[in-house]
N, C-alpha and C positions, 0 to 999 in steps of 0.2 A: 638575845642577841644571836641565837642560833637561827631563830626564825628569820631575822633580818639578813643574815648572811645568805640564808637559802635564797631569799627573794632577790638579793643582789646577783647571786649566781645564775638565776634563771631569766634575768632581764636580757631581751634581744634587742641589739643595736641595728636600726635601719640605715642603709647607706644609699644616698642619692647618687646615681650616675649622671653627672651632668654632661657626659659625652653624647648621651642619647638625646636626639631632638624631640623637644616637646610638641604638643599639638598646636600651640601657638606659633612656633618656628616653622613647623610644616605648612601651616596656613600662609605665612609670609613667603615661604618658598614657593607655593602654588600662585601666589600672585605675581611673584617675580618670573615664574615660567610664562605667565600669560602675557605679561607686556615685555618681556625680554626679547633677546635676538631669535630664540626658538618659537616665539609666540607672534605677537602683533608688531614686533620691533619697533617699539616707540622711543627706544633710545637713540634711534637714527636721527640725526640733525638735518638730513637732505629731505626737503619737501617736495614731494613728486606731485605735480599738478594733474588733476584728473579732467582731461579735455572732453571726455565722453559725457559728462554729467553737467547739467546746468549749474551755474553759480549759486543758485538758491538752494540746490538740493544737499541733504546731509547723508552722510555714510554711517553705518552703525554695525559693530560687532560685538557679540555677547559670548561669555563662557560662564558656567556655573561653578561654584565653590561650596565647600562645606567646612564649618568650624564650630565645635562644641555641640554638634547635632543640628546646627541651624543651616539651612540652606541660603547661600548668597548667589547673587548673579553680579558679574562685572561687566559693564557696557562701556564700549569706547565709541564716542561721537566725534565726527570730523565733518566740517563744511567742505563741500567739493569746490575747489577753486581752480579757475581757469588759468591757463599759463600766461603770465605777465612778467616779462624781463625788468620792466621798469619798477614794478612793485617789488620784485626781489632785489634789486639793487638798492632801493630805498631802504629795505629791511636790513641789509648788510651795513650801509651807512649808519643807520640808527645804531645798530649793535656795536658798530666800532666806537661811535660817540659815547655811548652808555656803558662801555667796558664790557662787553658780552653779556648784557642781560639776558635773562631767558625769554624766550620768544613769547611766552604767555604774558609776561610783565610788559612787554613792549606793546602787545595787543590791546591790553588794558588802557594804554595812553592813547592810542589811535582814536581818531574821531568816525573812522569808517563805521564801526559797529555800534555807534550810538543810536539807541531807539530803532534797533534793526527789526523789521516785521518778519513774520513767519519764522521765527528761530526758536531753538530751545530757551527755555526761561534762563538757564545759567549763562548762555551766550548773551542774552539781553541784560542781565543783571551785571555780569562780570566783563563782557566784551571779549569773550573767548570764541576761538574758531575750532578749538580741539580741546577735549578733556575726557576724563574717565570717570565713572560713576560705580560705587560700590553699595549695594543695597540688600536687605534681607528679604526673602521671599514670603517666609512664614511666621515671621517674628518683628516686633517693633522695637527698634533701637532707641529708647527713651530714657534710659538711665546714663548718669554721668560716667560711671565706670565703664560701660559698654562703649560709649562714645570715644573715651579716652583710649581704650584698647584699639578700637578700629583706626583712630587717627595715628596711633603709634605704629600699627601695622602697615598703612599705606605710606608713612613717612619712611620706615626702615626699607620698604620695597623700592620706593622712588630712589633712595639714597644707594642702595646696593646696585640697582641697574643703571644709575646716572641718568635716569629719565626726567626731562624738564617739562613734561607734560602735566598739568594740574590734575589732581585726583580728588574726588569727593565721596563722602558718606551721606547717606540719606538719613534724617533723624525724624522720629514721629511718624504719625500717619502720612500716607502718600499723598493724600489731599492737600496737606499743609505746604508740600513742595519745600522743605526745609532741608539746607544741605551745610556741611562743613567740609573744608578741604585744606589742601596744602600743595605748594609747588616748591621744589628744590633745585638749584642749579647755579653754578659759578659764584658760590659764596653768598647766595641770597636765599632767604626763605620768605615765601608769602603765604600768609595765613588767610583763608577765606571764612568770614563769619557772617552770621544773619540773624536778624530779629524780626519776628513776625508777630503782629498784635491785631485785634479785631477793631481798635480804636487808635486814633492818632493822638500821640501826646501833644500837649498844647505848645510846648516849646519847639516841637518840630514841624509846626504848621506854616513856618515861613523860611525864607532862606538863611536869614541872619541865625536862627536857632539851629538850622542844620550845620552851619559853619562852626558853631560853638561845640556841638556834639562831635563833629569831625576832629577838631583841635584837641578836644578832652580825650578822644579815643587814642590819638598819636602819641600823646604824652609829651611832645616837645614843642617848642614855639615854631610857628610857621615861618619859615624862611623866604617864602615867595607867596604872591597873591594865589588864591584859589580860583581856578577856572570852572565855570559852571555852565552846563547844557540843561535847557529847561524845555519840557514839552507838555502843552495843556491839550487835553482830548475832549471834544464836545460830540455829543450823540445827537443825531436827527432821526427821529421815529415817527413822528406825525407830520403829515403833509397836508397842505391846502388842497381843496377839491380840483383845482386846475393843475396841481403837480402830482396827483396821484395816478396810478397806473390804470389803463382802461381795463375792465374785468370783462369776462365772458359770463353771462347768466347761464347757470346751470339748468334752470327750469325752463324747458321748451314749451310747456303747456300753453296753448292758444297762439304759439308761433308756428310758422311752417318749418319743419326740419329741413336741414341742408343735406341733400344726397350727392351732389356732384362733386364734393371735395371733402377732405378730411378735415375736422374742426382745428381751429387754431386760436390761441388766445390764453391769457392768464385768468385763473379762477381765484388767485390771490396774488397780491404784489409779490413779485419775485425778489425785490430788493427789500430786506428787513431793516436795514439801518445804513445811514451815511455817518461815518466817524471823520470829524474835522480835526486836525492837529496843528496847533499854532506852536512854532519852535523858535526859541532863542538859542542857536549854537555859539558855544565858546564866548560866553560873557564873563569879564572880570569881575570878581566880588567888588573891587572899588568902583566900578561904573554902574553897579546895581543897588537899588535901594528897594528892600522888601523885608519888612519887620512887622510887630504888631500894630504899628499905627498907621503907616503907609506903604505903598507899593507902586512900583513902576511897570509891573507886568500886566499890560493891557494887550489881550489877544487881538485886538483890532489893529495893533501897531506892531504885531510881530513880523520879522523880516521873512519868515518862511512859513507857507501854509501848505499843508498836505491833505489829501482827501482819500478816503478808504471806503468802499463799497462792500458790505457785508450782505451777501445774498441769503434768502431764506432757504434752508436745507430742505430738500424734498418738497419744494413749492408745487402746488397743484396746478397743472395746466390741462387745458381741453384735450389736446392731441395725446399727451401721456395718458390721460384717463380713460380716453377710448382704445388706445393701444393695450393698456393693462386689463381692461375688460376683455378684449379679443384673447389676450393671453391667458387669462383665467378660464374662459370657455374652451379653448383649445386643449387644455389638459383635463377637462371634465370627462369622466366616464358615464355615458348617457346611452339611452335607447336610439333607436333609429327614429328618423322624422316620422316615419309612417306610425310606429308605434306611439310617440308622442302626441300626434295629432289624434290618434284614436282613444288616447286617454283623456282628452279634452272632451267637454259636453258639448253636443250639437243639439240644436232645437230639433231639427228633423230626425236625428238618431233616437232622441228620447221618445218621440212619437213612435218611431219604429219598434222601440222596446215594449211599449205599451200594447202595441198591436201584435206582439209576438216576433221575437228575433230581430233579424236584420232586414225586415221586409222594406222598410222605408228606404235603406240605402239601396237595395237591389231596384227598387221602382225608380229612383233617382238615376241610377246608372242606365236602366233601359230607357228613361226618358232622354238621356243625353245621347245615346246611340240612335234613337229614332227621331229625334228633333232635327228639323232642317235649319241648322244654324247659319243662316246667311249673314253677309256682311252688311248689317243695317244698324245705324246709330241713331235712327229717328226717335226710337223709344227712349234711348238715354237723354236725348236733348228735351224730349217733353218731360221726362221725370225731373231733369235738373230744373226745368222752367217752373214745375209745380213746386219744387222745394224752395225755389228762390221767392216765389209768390206767397208761399205760407207764412202768417206772421209768427208761427210758433218756432219756426225752424231757424237757427242761427249758426250757419255753418262756419266752422273754425279753420277750414282751408279754402284757398280759392278752388272755382269751379273748373274742372277739366272734363274733356270727353272720355269717358271711361273707355277701357279696351273692349272690343267687341267680344272677346271670349271671356272676359272677367265678369260682366253682368250676370250672365246666367249661373255661372259657377258660385257667384257669391250669394245668389239666392237658393239655389238648389243644392249646393255641396258644402259650402263653408260657412253656414250661418251659426257661428258659436254663440252660446249664452254669454260667456265671459271671454271675448276673443282677445288675444294678446295684442293685436293690432285692430284698430277700428277700421271699418270699411273705407272711410274717407281717406285714412292715412294709407291703407292699402292700395286704393286707387291712385293715389299720387305716385307711390312706388312703382306700380305696374306701367303707368304712363310714361314715367322717366325711363324705365328699362326698356319698354317697347313703344317708341314713338310712332311706329305705324298703326298702332291700335286705334280704332275709332276714325280712321280716315277712309275715304272713298277707295274703290279698288284701283283706279288708275293712280291717285296720289300715293296710296301705299306702295304700289309697284315702283313708282319714280323715286320715292323716299328710300326705298330699299337699294335700288340700284346705285343712288348717290351716296348712301352710307357705305355700300360695298367699295365704291371707288375710294372714298376717303380712307378706309381702312387699309386697302392695298397700297395706295401712295404713301401713308404714314408708316407702314411697315417698311417699305422700299426705302424711304428716307431715313429711318433709324439704321438700316443696314449700310447704306451709303455713308452716312455721318458717324458711323461707329458710335452709336448711342451708349451712354455711359451705364445704362441698365441692361445692356445686351447680354449680360452673363446672368441676369436674374430670371428665374423661371416664373415669370409673371404673365402679364397679357397686355396687348397694345392699349395705349391711351384711347378713352372714349369707346372701346369695344364693350360688348354686353357683359363680358366676365369682369371686365374693369368697374363698370358701374354696378354690377351685382356685388362685387367685394365693398364698395363704398356703402351701399345700402345695408348689407349685412353688418358692417361695422357700426353704422348708425344705430340701426335698431337695436343692436346688442348693447350698445352703450346707453341709449336714451330711454329704452323701454325694459321689457321684462326679461331681458337676457336670453335664456336659453329657449323658452317658449315662443318668444317674438322671432327668433331666428328660425325655429322649427316651422313658424306659421309662414313667414316669408318664403322659406325654401319650398314648402308644400306647395304654395301657390305658383311659385316659379316652375316646378315641375309639372303642374296641371297645365300651365301655359305651354310648356314644351310638348306635352303630349297632345294637346289641342292643335297646335301648329302642324305636328308630324301627321296627325290623322286628317288634318284638312289641307295638306300641302300648302301651308303658308310658311314662307321662308323666315329664317330668324334674323331679324335686323341687327346692324352695327357688328357684323361679323364678315370677314374677307371670304369671298366664295373661293376657297381653295382647300387642298387636303390638310389635314391636322399638322400643325407645326409643332415638333417635338421640343421646341425651345420653350414653349409655353406651358403654364400649368395644366394639369390633367383635365381639370373641368373645362378649360377652354379648348383642349383638344378634343373633348367629348362634344362640345357645342358645335364644333367644326364639323365633326363626323356626322353629327345629327344633321346639320345643314346639307351635307353631301347626300345623306338619305333622302332629304326632302327634295333636293334638286333631281336626283335620280327618278323619285316618283313623279314629279312634275313632268319630266321627259318622257316617262312611260305614258302618262295621262294625255300628253300632247299626241303622241304616237297613236293611242286608240282613238282620240277625237279626230285625228287626221284620216285614219282608216274609215270612221263612221262618215265623213263627209264625202269620201270618194265613192265611185259607183262602177257598175258592170264588172268587168272581168278583173280589174285591178283590186276592187274590193273583195272579190271572191278569192282571188289568189292570196290577198293578205289574210284572209280568214283561215284559208287552207294551211298557210305557213304557221299560223298561230294556233291552229289545233294541236300542234305538237309541242306546244310551249308550256312549260309549268311556271307561269307567270301568275303572281298573286293577283295582280290587276286584272289579268284575263278571267281567273276563276271568279273574282268578285263582280265582274260586269257582264259577263257572257253566259255564266252557268246559272240554271235556275236555283233559287234559294231553297227551295224544299228538297232539292235532290241533295245537296251537299250541306251538311250541319255546319254552322258558323264555328270558326275558330276564335281562339283567344287573340291572335295577331291579325286577323282579318277585319276589313271594314264593312260596313252595312251599305245598302244600295243608296243610301242618302248621301254617300260620299261622291258618287258620281255626278249627282245633281250640284253638289257644292263646288266640285273641281270645274264644272262646265261654266261656271260663273266667272273663273279665274281667267285672266289673259295670259296666254302662253308665253312663258319666259325662255330667254335664251338658253339653251342646252349648253353644256360643257363642250366646248369646241375642242377637236383633235388638233394636235399640233402638225405644222406642215413638214413632212419629211421628204424632202427632195432628194432623191437617191439618183446618182449617175455612176457611170463607170469611173469618173474621176473624183467624184465627192459622195461618198457613202458615210452615214452616221452610225454608229454602234449603239446597238440594243434599241431598235426601233420599236420595240414592243410598247414603249412608253411614249412614243413620237407619232402622233397620228395626223391625219388631214381630215379637214372638216367635210361632211357630206350632209346636204341638207335633205337627201331622200330618206323618207321614214323607213324604208325596208332595211336600212343599215343597222337599225336598233338591235340590241342582243338581249336575249332572255334566257332563263334557266330551262334546261332541257327537261320536259315532263316524264314523271315515271310512267304513267299508263299511256302507251302510245295507240294512236289510232291506225286505221288502215293506211292513210295517206302518210303518216308519219313513219309506218314500218317501211314504205318505199324510200323514204329519205335515210332511213338507217341502213337499208340495203345499199345505197349509193355511197354510204359513207365508209363501206368496207374497204381496206387497202387494195389497191390495184396497180398494175404495173404501169410505168409512165406512158407506154406506148398506147395502153387502152384508154387512158384519160385525156389524150391530146384533143378529141373531138367534143369535149364537155364544155359547157358554157361557164365563163368565170362568174363567181358570185362574190359579192362583198368587196368590189374593187374601189379603192380609193384614188388611185391615179397610176398611170403607166410611167415607166422609166426608159432611158435610153439602152439598158441592158437587156439581153435575150436570154431565154431559157437555154440551158445546154443540150437539152434532148431534142426539142421541137423547134427552136428558133423564134418562138413567139416572144413577144415583148414581155419583159418581167414586171408584174403588176404589184403595186404596195397594197396590202390587204387593209380592210378596216378591222382593227383588233380591239379587243377589251382592254380598257385601262386597267392598269394595276390596282387592286383594291387599297383604298387608304387604310393606314393603320395608326392607332394612337400608341401611346408609351406603354401602357399597361398590356396591349395586345401583342406588341413585340416581345416584352418580357415573358409572356405566356408562351408565345411559340418558341422562344429560346429555351424555355424550361422543358417543353415537350421534346424537343430536338435532342436536348441533353440527356433526357430520361431513356431515349432510345438505346443509348449505349453505343459500343463499338463493334457489336457482333455484325455478322454478314446480314442478318435479317434487319437489324436495326438500321444499318447503312442503307439498305435498299429502300425501306420506308422512308428514311430521312431524305433521301434523293426525290422520291416520288412526291413528297409534300413540298419540296422546293421547287418542283418543275411543273407546277400547275399552270402557271403563267406562260411557260416555254411552250407547253403542250396547246394551250389555247391558241397562241400565235401561230404554231405550226400547222393547225387545222385550218385557221383562217388563210394562211398563206397557200395551202393546198386547194382549198375552194377558189381562191383568186387566180390560181396558176395552174390549171390541169396540165398534167403531164411533167410537172416539176420533180426534182430529185433534191436530196439533202444538200448537195453543193450549190444549188440555186438558193436554198433558204439561208446558207451560211453567208453567200455573197451579199444578201440583204441585210441579214439580221446581225451577223459578226464579221464585218468585212476583215478584221485583223486576223481571222482564220482562213482568208483566201490569200494565197501567196502568189505573187506575179512569177512567170516562167516555168519551165519544166523542172520535174523533180531531180534533185541531185543525189549522187551517190551516197553522201553522207547521210542524208535522209533516209535512203532505202536502208542502209547498215543499222542505223538507229531504230527503224521501225522493226527490222527483223529481230534486233535483241529484245525489244518490248514484247514482240509476239511470243518469241521463245520462253521469256520469263514469265508472260502469263499462262502459257501452255503448261510450263513446269508446275506452276503453283496450282493450277486447276486439274493437273493430270489429264490433260487432254491432248490427243494427237491429231495435229492439223498439218496440212501440207505446207511446206515451207515456202512454197511459191504463191501463198494465198493473195499477197498484195498485188502480184503481177496478175492473177486472175482477176483481181477486183479491178485493175486497169484495163484488162481485155474487156470486161463486161462494161466497163464505162466507154470504151471505144466503139463497141456494138451499138450503144445507145446515140452516139453522136453521128449526125448526118454531115454531109460534105459542107453544107452552108454553116454548121455550128462548129466545124472541126477547129476553127481558128480560135473559137472562144476557149475551147479546153487547151490549146497550146499556150495561151496567155497565162494560165495560172492553175493551181492546184489547192487541194485542202491542206491544211496545216496537219502536223504530225499528229496532234491530239485528237484530231477529228477523224483520222484514219485508223486509229487503234480499234482492232475489232471489239464489240461489245461496249463501247463508251456510251456514255449516257446520252449523248445527242443521238445516236444512231438508234437506241433503244425508244427514245421518246418519238423519234421520227417514225419508226415502224408502228408504234401505237396510235399515231395521230390518224384521224379519219379526215374525210373531205367534209367538212361542216362550217359554214361561215359563222361570223362572230354573232350574228342576230340569232342564230338557232343554238348556240352552245349554252351550256349551263353557266350560269353567271358566276364570275368570280368574286363579284361583291354583291351579296343579298342585303338590300339596304333595309327591307323590312325587318329581318332578323337582327341586324346591328342596331337598328334604332331601338327595338325592343330591349335589347341588351344594355343600351345606354340609359333608357328610362327606368330600368330596372335598377341599374346601378345608382341612379339619382334617388330612388325611392328608399333605398336601403341606406343611405348616408346618414349619419347621425350629424346634430348641428356642430358638435366639436370637429368631426371629421370634415365638415364643409369649411369651418374656420381654418383648419389646418391647410386645407387646399388652397384656400384664398389669402392665407397670410402673406406670401411673398407680394401679392398685389397690394395688399393693405399697407405693407411696409415701404413700397415703392411710392405709393400715393403719399404717404406721409413725408418722405424725403422730398418729393416734388413740391409739397405744400409749404415746406420750410424754406426751399429754393425761392418759391415764389414770393416769400415775405422777407426778402432782401438777405437770403441766407448765403448767397454767393458773395456779398460785399465784405465778410469777414473770414479771414484766413482760418481762424480758429474753428468756426462753424463748419466751414468746407472740409476741414481735417476730419471733422466728426462725422460728418455725412458720409465721406469716402470710406471710414471704418465701418459705418452701418451698411454701406452697399456691398462691402467685401463679406460681412456676416450674412446679408441677405443671398448673396450669391451661392452660398454653400448650402442652401435650402433647395434640394434637388428632388425631394420626394416629401410627401405629406406623412411625416411620421414623428412621434415624440422623441425619436433618437436625436432629432435635430433641434430639440427644444432649447439647448443651450445656446446655439447660435441665434434663435429667435430672441432670446433673453438679451444677448449682447447688442443685437441690432436695436431692440426697443431702448435699451440702456443709452447707446450712442445718441438715438434720436431724440431722447428727452433731454440729454445734456446740449444738444445743439439748439433744441427749441428753448429751453430754460436760458441759455446763453443770449439767445437772440431777443427774448423778452426781457431780461435784464438790461440789454442794450436800449431797448424802447423806453423801459421804465426810467432809466438815467436820462435818456433824451428829454423826456417829459419834465423831468425835475431840474435839469441844468440849463434847458433852454429858457431865456428870459421872456418876458411878455412881448418886446419889441422884435423877437426873431420868430419866424415862421416855423412851427413845429413840424417835423418831417413826417408825421402820422397824418398830416393834411395835405401832403404834396400831390396827392390825387386830384385835390380840388384846384390846385395852383401849379400849373404845367411849368412855369418859369422858375418854380423852386430850385434852389441850389444849396446843398448841405454846407454847414459851416465847416471847413476843414480842420480849423484848429480844434473846435469842440468835438468833432468826431474822432479826431486822433486821440484826444484826451480820453473819451469814453472807451475806445478800443484798448488803450493803456490800463484804464482802471479795471477792465475785465480781465486782463492777463497779468497784472501786477498787483501786489498786495497794497501798495501805497503809491501814489503819483503826486509830485509837487504840482502845486497851482502856479501857473506863471502869473507873476504880478502881484502874488499874495492876495489880501483882501481888496486891493484896488483894481486888480485886473478883471477882465470880462467874466471869466469863469469864477473868480472870487466874489464878485458882485452877486452873482446868482446864489452861491453857497451862502453868502451873508444874509440874503433874502430868506433862505430856509432856516437859518439860525434865529432870525427874528420871529419867524412864525413859531418855531419851537419854543422860544422863551414865552411867548403869549400863551401858548397852550400849557406850559408849565405853571405860569401864574393863575391861570383860570382854575386848573386842578388844585393848586395850592390853596386858593381862597375857598374852593368848595369843601375841601377836606381838613381845614385850618384846626378846628377843634379836635378832630380825631388824631391828627398829627401832634398836637401838643400833649395829648394823653399818652402817646407812644413813644415820645422823645425820652432818652436815657441820657446818663452822664457821660457814657462812653461813645456818644454819636460824634460823627465828624463835626468840628466846629464850623459855623458858617463862614466862608471866605469873605474878604473884604468886599465892599459894594463896588469900589473902583476896579476891583480885579475882573470883574466880569460885566463891566458897562456894555450895555446893549446887546449882551449874549447870555444864553442860559449857562446854569452852573456846570462846570466841567465835571466829566465823569470820572477822570483820572488826572493826576499831575506827577510827573516823572522829573526828577533832578539828578543830574550826574555831576559829582564835585571831584576834582582832580587838583593833586599838588605834587610837589617833590620835596621830601625833607630827609635829613639824616637820622637814622634811627638804628639802634636803640640809644646811641650818643651822639654827641655833636663831632666825635672823632670818626664815626661811621661813613661809609659812602653814601651819597644821596640816591635814594630810590623812589620810584613812583608810588603814589597812593591814590586809592580810588574809593568813593563812596557813592552807591545808588540808592535812591529813596524813591518810593512810589507811594502816593496817597489815593486812596478810594474811599467811597462813603462808608464801607464797612471793613476795610482793611488797610493795614499799614505795614509796609516792609522796608527794612533797611539792610542792605547787602554791601559789606566792605571787603576789599583786598588791600591787606596792609602788609607791607613789604620792609624787612629788615635786613641789616648786614650781619652775617654770620662770621666774618672774617675779622674785621675791625670792630670789636665790640666795645 
């Protein structure tokens, strides 16, 4: 007894404090916070329309919760609804009639959401436009206790927040899409329940059985008829040969590749499936017979037919395949083209190695330098005739005249053992790129001039018409760079990728070097300075063409001197003796005296150039200057002069005795001592007169400003920036920027002996020559500037310096020219002592343009360009040409009816915007390239789907639009074209007239063909299918149900009624049951509403 008392005394009583919130209560509270006024505010009854979003788009919000260590996510889905006052008034009227039923219950009664495409499954099953889903992230809610706890949680939260939005919980695996939920409001409770099976119960395979199950679930007699909406879906996957999409053959072996445009076409049918829906909307159960024995549901007599086109995701197309190949190459890291070519095996290089080192290569290089490569195509013609006469030779490509420069290089330079590109294909590429190759001399020059004129007019037309591609750093259409980009894209896609591009680029660079060394202009390029709006390779080619043009002018000058005689020829030789001209050294100096340099040409170059017709030199612009009409900065505006003595060359470093005399004459002298000298390098005289001597002011022949490419400008900018802001850096920066000004001043002094700086300013910068005498304000301002400069430099200068300058000026003026000085004076900035113009003027010597050092060294610049080309890798070449490839792809789609569809046009505009951002060949812009390729692919795929649908839906009596090129009188079927456009932009389109309409007949023909294919497949595999059949397989539908049509891939039923639940005294409420039957799936989703007030 004592022990028992001790045990009772030691017993501890646990007290549960029910005032502390449990974890379950905190979970419910968290749900209320999310959906309540401080969260998503779902308890608000005001439905705000979102006019910024399309009506088919859904808006989603999500929050994460935690309960008993399990992570949950709660997601709110709402369909974006456009503002519609009529619909809003209709809903209010229905709510008034139904005694303020919750909005979700009213939506389940509406027929608007029946079989709605492109919606969430819950929206399709229950007809909802707004709902909330609660699901676990790392656990499966599969037990009854868990389901009941979660259902209780959401019911309490909805009741506390007075929220009338339905809320669901996800049950089982996510793949099953199994949901249970509830909706509370205004004394009604709707339970959302679902059944999901892998087979269809026998009693649920027809409408009558579904009605029985529906009535059994409600548990009360049906007081009204059941309204049924039915939808049968048929699939068309097999097409007859005349309805199949035209495919492009990927294998180009034996066919001539297409170089002049980007490829286009489908490699597989972009339309995977057509789904035909036969719909019976709102059919009364009393008017419908569908049971185990008979049925009235014949799809051929359905009142509504709808068609849905399902495209093949990521369908392969020719254009996207080429672009993706280019995209892959552009991001590869690889060696330069020169290194890749060296790594390939040459037949001649292998022989050179056997003989020791690279002697074979050196021999070929020397042979190329010493061989007289005349423009002769007779050997090519004979060789082609021999090949065509040979019985064993079967050329795979048409016969072309090979380029004059290509034949020797193919034999002596690029004879690969395993060449990425065959010699025949390479010849086709080079002939396409260089159409002047293989032509006679006169024909080649005429063709080059015509192509140059075409390029100029095309560029001018694009500027005037504000071409849509004007912001793309590309190249003009049909230019050499444009053609090169197409060829590079073609060989990269169709052949061996990296090595094929390297091979083509190597041959292209060799052709460029050959043309430069032989003074042959590059065709398909406008003869003008580099245009900075184009890609860098195009700028380089334009610069190289300028170099070739300069070299041609110099050669014409030398030939003109050789044809002259007597004193004129001797005078010309004397003047050229002081010139550091590359052509002079190559043609007039003995070869044994001066060792050959890497950038000089051999003596055979003279004989080659002598066979060329002289081409027109770059004409100087007419600069008509008068006292009333003067043009600023005339260093870039010149007058044409046909005299050969007006050509200019670079001054030679080693001066002869005669050149020393010229140098002595170039020393600065006073204007009075220069008056009696003979003007040199005069272009034309003007009406103005020199201030000191009164002679006419002559416009000199000046050197043109050297052309610059984009990278040269950036290089100059970097150099000028690196000089810094110090005094020495500033001085060097000014000197570098005044090279052209110094050249123009020297030319002006040579053309106007006795001139002064004011004369030069009047011609060169007329804005700095002010009319009238000097004002007092100018004198005061000039004194301030001088004093400020003196103070900064700590120098003492007379305060009357400017007056002394004016006195000196007056002493130089004669009585005849005094009036000129009174008419104007120099601007203030020109009169500041020590300004840049005065310093450059004092440094300028009396040297005409033809004896000056060249501002533009064409030989040096050409070698730099060729060196730049040699060191480019295939990936870098592709990056430089990528804007052109993208532009050509966009143009290709526009040619293929791309402008006829607004959706395609919008995608192409986005592609143009992305391509316009590619201002440099860098992988930093790779994202923009990817975006452009993506938009182009979407546009191409959309256009190909349109063509595929046309071929399938146009009947045999209607002309196919793909054949309209053969039939000029072809007119598109407006009704069918409009239907196809809607089919591409909408998920499902009603067929006008149903199965008896024009489009319906074409669809019915496709269904008949599909049924025939299914029957053939069924008979072929009948034995195998009988072995695989199971008890739980979908029961075969009635034969009358699919008369003339294949078996439906899915059947959907929506049953609606209104009954009083749970008792006859309750208020009537809507009830809904959704059933879907598929070959291996059966789903039944019901929303059952009951009255919670009058039970």
